[in-house]
N, C-alpha and C positions, 0 to 999 in steps of 0.2 A: 642252858645249852653249853656243851663243852666243845671248845675249839682248840685244835692243836696248832701251835705256833713254832716256827723255826727259830733257832737262835739268831740274834742280830748279827749280821755280817754286812759291813758297808758294801755298797754296790760296786765300788771300784777296787776293793780289796786292799786299799792302801794302809789300813789300820790292822790288818790281820797279823802281820809279824809283830808289830808293837804290842798288840794285845796278848799274843801268845807269849812273848818274851817276858812281859810284866807278870803274867800269871805264873810262869815257871819260876821267876826270881822269887816271887812271894811264897811259892810252895817250898822253895829251898830254905827260906828263912823261918817259916812257921810250921812247915810240915815235919814229918818224922825225919830222923837222921838218914843220911845217905846210905843206901844199902838196906835200910829197914824195909819191911814189907809194906807196900803201898796200900792205902785204904781206898777201896772202891765204893763209889756211891752210884746209886741209880741215875741214869742220864735223863730219864723221862719221868715226870710226875704230873699230876693234875694241876694245870696252871690256874691261878686265880683269875677271876673275871676282871678284865682290864678296866681301869677307871679312865673315863674321858672327861676332859674339862671343856666347858663351853667358853667361847671367847666372844666378847662383845665387839671386838675389833679384829680386823684381819690379823691372824697370828703368824708370826714368823718364828719358827722353832729356834730356841736358843742353842748355841753351840755347846755341845756336851764335852766336858773334860773328864778324863779318867785319871784320877789321882791314885787310885788303888784298884785293885781287882774287884769287880762287883761280886756280890754273893754268888756262890756257885750254884745255889738252888734257884736263883731268880732268873726268870725268862723275860726278855725284852720284846716289846712290840716294835715292829718296824716303824720308825717315825715317818710322818707324812713328808713327801718330797718337797724340798724347799721350792717355793714359788717366787717368781719375780713379779713384783707389783709395779705397774706403770700408771702414771696419772691418767685420769679419765680424759679422753680427747674432747676438745671443744668443738661443738657442732659448727659446721661450715655456715658462713653468713647466709648463703642461698639455700640451706637445707630446707627451710620452711616452704620454698617454692616447689621443690621436687619431692618432698616427703621422705627423703633419704638423708642419711648422715654419712659423712666421709669416714673412711676407715684409716686409721693411722698406719702408714707404711714407712718403710725405711727410706731415707732420702736417697734419691737417685745419684748415681755417680756423676761427676762433673761433666764427663763426656756425654752422658745421656741428657742431662739438663740443658746443655747447650746445643742439642740437636736442632738443626734448621737455621742456626746462626753461624754463617760462614765466617772464618777468620778474615781480618782486614786484608791480608795479602791475597787470600783466595778470592775475596770479593773484587779486589782490583783486577785480578787476573781474568775474572769473568766479564767485568765491565768493558774492558778493552775490545774483546771480540764483538760485543754487542754494539759498541760505538762504531767499529769498523763496518759491521753489517749495515747499520743504519745509514752511514755515509754512502755505502755502495748503493743501497736502495734509493737514496735521494739523488745520487748521480744518475742512476738509470731513469728515474722519473723526470729529472731535468732534461736528459737527452731525449726522452720520448716527447716531452712538451715542446722542445725546440724543433723536433722533427714535425710534429703536428702543426706548429706555427708556420714552418717553412712550407708545408704542404698546403695549409690554408692560404698562405700568401700566393702560392702558385695558382691555387684554385680561384682566388680573388682576381688575379690577373686574367685568368681565362674567362671568368665571369664578366670582367670589364670589357674584354674583347667581344664577348657574346652580346652584352648589353649595347655596346656601340653599334654592332651590326644590326641589332634589333631596332635601335633608335633610327638608324638610317632607313631601315625598311619601313618603320612606322611613318617617318617623314614622307617617304615616297608614296605610301598608301594614303596619307592624308591629302597629298597633292592630287592623287588620282580620285579620291573620294570627293574632293572639292568640285570635280567636274561631274560627279554623279548627280543625276537629275532626280529631284524629289518634289513632284508637283504639290503634294500636301504641304510640305514645309514652305515652299515658295508662296503658295496661296495664302497661308496663314500670315506671312509677312506683308503681303501686298494688299489684301482686301481692305484693311482699315483706311487705306489712303485713296480708295477708288469710290466714285459716286456716280449715280445716275443724274444726268443734266436734263432738266425740263426747261425748254426755251420756246414759249408759245405753244404751237401745236406739235412740235417736234421733240423727240427725246434722243439722247445719245449718252456718251460716257466721258468723264473727265477725271484726272488724277492729280494729286499734289506732287510737285517736283521742286527740286532746288532748295537752297538754304538762304536765298536773298530776301525772302519776305520778312518784314519787321513789324513791330508794334502790334503783335497778336494777329497777324494776317497770314494768309497762305496763297501761293501762286499755283494755279491749275492750268493744265494744257488740255485742249480738245481740238476737234476739226471745225473749220469755219462753216462748213455746210450744216453743222448741228445748230449753230446760233445765227445763221444767215438771216432768217425771217425777222428775228428781233432786231438784229443790227441794222438791216436795211430799213426797218420800220422806224428807226431812230431811237430805239430802246437799248438799254444796256443791262437790265436786270434779268437774271436767271435764277433758278433754284437748284441746289444740290440736295439730292435725296439718297438716303441709305437706310432702308428699313423705316423705322419711325422717326429717324433723324432728318431734319430739314435745315439747310443752311442757305442764307441769301448770299448771292455772289454777283459780281459786276463784270461785264465784258470790258477789258482794258484795251487790248490791241487785237487786230486781226490781220491775216495775210491771205488775200483771196487767191493769189498765184500759188501759194504753197499749201493752201487749204488748212491753215492753222489759225487758232485763236487762243488768246491769253485771258484767263479769268482770275479774279481776285476775290477772296472771301475774307470777311472780318472775323475770322476765327482760326485758331491754330489747328493745322492738320498735319499729321506726320508725313514728311515728304519722302519720295522714293529717290534712290540714287540713279543717276544717268550713266550708262556705259559709255566709255570713251573709245573702246576697242571696236574695230570693224567686225561685223558679223561674218560667219562662215557657214556655208551649206552643211547641213547635218546637225547643227546645234539645236538642242531641244529648248523649247520655249513654252510659256504659259500665257494665254490671252485671257484677260479679265475684263468683263464688261456687263452691260445690261441689254442683251438682245431682246427685242420686242418688249422692252421695258422691264425685263426680269433682272433686277440688280443682283450682284454677287454671283455672277455666272462665270465659271472657269472652264476653258477648253485647252487642250495641249496639242502640240505638234512639233515640227522641226522647221528650221530655216531651209526653204527650198532653193533660194538663190538670192544673190545680192546684185542689183542692177543699178550701178552708179550713173550710167549714161542714158537713162530713160528720159523721153522728151519732157515729162512733167517734173524731172529732177530725180536724184538718187532714190531708189525704191527697194524695199525688202519684200521678198516673196516668201510666204510661209504656207503650210498646209493645215493649220489648226482651223476648225470650223468657226465661222463668224456669220452673223445675221444683222439685219437692220437694228440699230440700237447699240451695236458694238463700236460704232464709229467714235474715235477719240480715245478708246481704251488702250491701256499699256500692253505691250508685248515684252515679256520679262524672261531673262535667261536664268540659268541654274544658280547664278550668284545673286539672285534677287535684284538685278539691275535692269532698268528699262532700256531696251534697244530700239524701240520704235512705237509709233501710234497707229493702231489698226484703222485703215481708211476705207477700203473697198474690197469687194469680192467680184470675181468674174461671173458674168451671167451665163446660164446654161452650162455651167461647169462645176465640179466639186473639187475641194481641196486646193483652191487657188485664191489666196488672200494677199492683199497688198498693205504695206505699212510705210509710213514716212519715218526715216531715221530720226532718233531723238536728238542727234547732234544738229540736225537741220533746225529743229524747233528751238534748241538752246541758243544757237547762234542767231536766230531770227529775233528772239525776245530778250536775250541776255539775262535769263533768270536761273540758269543751272550753275 
C-alpha cells in the first residue's frame, strides 16, 4: 500500500526559519557556484514503507537535533505527539464500598477549599447579633413569665376570696343541715339502746341513758306504771328483751308521783344522750318503743306543745302515734338526743301523746 506523506513541519512553525536558513547555507557551501544554473530535482517520489519500532515501555520521543540538513530525498513521518505521563492515582480508601474510583482532579483554589469556613472576624460578627437576639428572646420570655405569675397571683387571691365565701356558705349549710330531720339516721343511732321491758303480766319500753353506770352496768329509764305490779308485789326483777337478746335487770328506784322508774342491768348498754335544751313546738321527733309488745318500732311526728304548768308536772305534747307498750320509750330529736319519755295518749282522740321531760327524770334519779 502506498501512502503519501507531507514533509515534516513543526506544528507551531518555530523551526521553519531555522530549517530553511540552514538548508540554504548548506546549498551555498556545497552547491554550484553562485549564478550557476540550479539543479532541479523532483519533489515527490515514492516513499519507502515507514518502519515502526515497538516499545515495551511508554515511549517518550527523544528530542531531535538537526546538526545538518537532512537528505533532500528523505521524507519524514510526523512524530507522535508528545504525551504527558501522570502517575496512576491511588484508589480512594472507600472505593471498595461504592465500586467507583476517584478521578484525579486539579486541586481547588484556596478560596474554594475554604468555602463554608467563615473567617474568624466574620464569625465574631455573626455571633454578636445571635447573642443579642437570644438575650432579647430570653427577656421577652422572662417578662411573659412574670406577667403570668402576677396574673396567677391575682387569680389565686380571687380564688381565696371565692373559697372563703364558699367556706362561709358551707358552714351555714352545715348548721342548717344539722337541723334537717332524718328519721332513718336517728333510728339507726337509737334502736341499739332501746329494749322491751317484761315486768310480770305487763310490757313496756326502757332505754339506757347517762354515763354514770360503772362496773359493766347500765342505767335505764321507764315509767312506773310499767313495773308497778312487780314493785308493789315486793319484787325487783324484770327482763329486757330485744329480738333474741334477753338481759336481766333490777328495779332500783321509783317515783309514783312523777310516774318514773330506774332500772339497772348488769351489762353494758350504749347510753343515749339527754337534751338539756327546752323543746319548742314544731320540732320533729322520733318515738321508739314496743307497742303491743312489738319491739324496735319507730314512729315520727312533731312537738305539738310544751306545757310546763300541767297539774302532773311539766309535760311535752307530740303528735307521733303511740300505743300500749310504748310507755317509757324515748322521744328523740333530730340531734339524736332524748327530750322525753312517752307516757300516755288521749282516749277517743288521735295525734295527742304526752311525754315526761327527760330533765325531770335525770334530776329525780341523778343518773344523766
